[in-house]
N, C-alpha and C positions, 0 to 999 in steps of 0.2 A: 318542055314540060307541057303535058296535055291535061286539061281539066275537062272532064266529061260533064256535060250539062244535064243529061238525064240521070246519071248515077251520082253526080257530084263527087267524083273520086279524082285524086291527083295521081298521075302516073309519070314515071321517068324523072322524078325529082332528084333521086340519088345520081342518076346519070348526068344530069345537068350540073349538079354540085361537083361531081367528080371531074368534069371537064374544066370547071373554074379552078378547082384545086390543082389539077395538073398544069394549068396555065400559070398559076401563081408559083408553083414549084419550079417550073421551067424558067420563069423570070428570075427567081432567086438564084438558081444555078447559073444562069447566064451572067448575072451581075457579080458572080464570084462569091456568093454567100452559101458555100457548100454545106456548112453545118446546119443552117436553117432549112435548106432544101432536103437534106437527109432526115432531119427531125420531123419536118412537115410530112414527108412521105410516110414515115413510120406512123404518125398520128392518123393520117388519112386512111392507111391500110387497117389500123385497129378499128377505127370508126366504121368502115365499110364491112368489116368482118362481124362486128357487133350488130350492125343493122341487118345483116343477112341472117343472123341466128335468132334475133328477138322475135320475129313473127312465128317461128317454129315453136318457141317456148311459151310465149304469152298467147292466151286464148283471145280471139277477136271479140270485142264487145258488140253488143246489139247495135245494128245500124239505125240511124235516125231517119225516119221517113219524111220526105218533103213533098208537100202538095204540088202537083204539076201546074196548077192554075195560079200559084203564087207568082206575082210579078216582082222583079227586082226593084228595090227602092232607088229613087233618084236622090242625089245629094240634097240633104235638108228635109227630105220627106219623112214623116213619122207614120207609125201604124197605130190605129185606134181599134182595139179589139174588145 
């Protein structure tokens, strides 16, 4: 997963999730739980297909601009504006 600091966009999240899902399905199949493996495969495929179609159907919303001079907060730090 790559988080861009300048654009604040997350990329390759579905790829990482797909790898974890494939790992879980493989473990289920190896343990002899074939029904769970098959059902999980079907669910993962449906979700990935829906996620591929949604960006084409839904218009992207306006992006939120972030000031480049904003410093990240430390734990416990508050912002007074």
